C-alpha positions in Angstrom: -29.9 -65.1 5.4 -26.3 -64.3 4.7 -25.1 -67.7 6.0 -27.7 -69.6 3.9 -26.7 -67.6 0.8 -23.0 -68.3 1.4 -23.6 -72.0 1.8 -25.4 -72.1 -1.6 -22.8 -69.9 -3.3 -20.0 -72.2 -2.0 -21.7 -75.2 -3.6 -22.3 -73.4 -6.9 -18.9 -71.6 -7.2 -16.4 -73.9 -5.4 -17.6 -77.4 -4.7 -19.5 -78.2 -7.9 -16.8 -77.0 -10.4 -14.1 -79.0 -8.5 -15.3 -82.2 -10.2 -15.4 -84.1 -6.9 -18.8 -82.9 -5.7 -20.5 -85.9 -7.0 -18.5 -88.0 -4.6 -19.3 -85.9 -1.5 -21.1 -87.2 1.5 -24.9 -86.8 1.5 -24.5 -84.1 4.1 -23.1 -81.7 1.6 -26.3 -81.9 -0.5 -28.5 -81.7 2.6 -26.8 -78.5 3.8 -27.3 -76.7 0.5 -30.9 -78.0 0.3 -31.8 -76.9 3.8 -30.2 -73.5 3.3 -32.4 -73.2 0.2 -35.5 -74.2 2.1 -34.7 -71.6 4.7 -34.4 -68.9 2.1 -37.7 -69.9 0.6 -39.4 -69.7 4.0 -38.3 -66.1 4.1 -40.5 -65.4 1.1 -43.7 -66.1 3.0 -46.0 -63.1 3.4 -45.3 -62.7 7.1 -41.7 -61.9 6.3 -42.5 -59.3 3.6 -41.2 -56.5 5.8 -37.8 -58.2 6.2 -37.1 -59.0 2.6 -36.8 -56.5 -0.2 -38.2 -57.3 -3.7 -34.7 -57.4 -5.2 -33.7 -59.9 -2.5 -36.6 -62.1 -3.4 -35.5 -62.2 -7.0 -31.9 -63.0 -5.9 -33.2 -65.9 -3.8 -35.1 -67.3 -6.8 -32.1 -67.0 -9.1 -29.7 -68.5 -6.6 -31.9 -71.5 -5.9 -32.5 -72.0 -9.6 -28.8 -72.1 -10.1 -28.4 -74.7 -7.3 -31.1 -76.8 -8.8 -29.3 -76.8 -12.2 -26.0 -77.7 -10.5 -27.5 -80.6 -8.5 -29.4 -82.0 -11.5 -26.4 -81.7 -13.8 -24.6 -84.8 -15.1 -21.4 -83.5 -13.6 -22.9 -83.9 -10.1 -25.7 -86.5 -10.4 -24.9 -89.9 -11.5 -28.5 -91.0 -12.2 -32.1 -90.1 -11.2 -31.7 -91.9 -7.8 -28.5 -90.2 -6.8 -29.0 -87.9 -3.8 -28.2 -84.6 -5.5 -30.8 -85.3 -8.2 -33.4 -86.1 -5.5 -32.7 -82.8 -3.8 -32.9 -81.0 -7.1 -36.4 -82.3 -7.6 -37.4 -81.5 -4.1 -36.1 -77.9 -4.5 -37.7 -77.5 -7.9 -41.1 -78.4 -6.3 -40.6 -75.9 -3.5 -39.4 -73.2 -5.8 -42.5 -73.7 -8.1 -44.8 -73.3 -5.1 -43.2 -70.0 -4.0 -42.9 -68.4 -7.4 -45.7 -65.9 -8.3 -48.3 -67.9 -10.3 -46.4 -71.1 -9.4 -48.0 -74.4 -9.6 -47.9 -77.3 -7.2 -45.5 -79.3 -9.3 -41.9 -78.3 -10.1 -40.2 -79.5 -13.2 -36.5 -80.0 -13.9 
């Protein structure tokens, strides 16, 4: 959990503000997206004993920030650019995991 959180924080706090993140290899976007998907899997009912309620809220907030970063015009060139595609993918996953979430995520 700490490693996945650190990957996402690195993207949000270091890579994206650099101005060069939009030119990164697709792997950089994949790593952050898969770290997010891992954190969302921890929110399943079978892992309730491992995750505190405040950690759940932190996961939602962190992934929400990542979605905003990936979908921003500073990172995504257009709607077909890889970071924008991953932002949509994560928005859909996040919507499914949020309490009262629907099956479709919106950016």
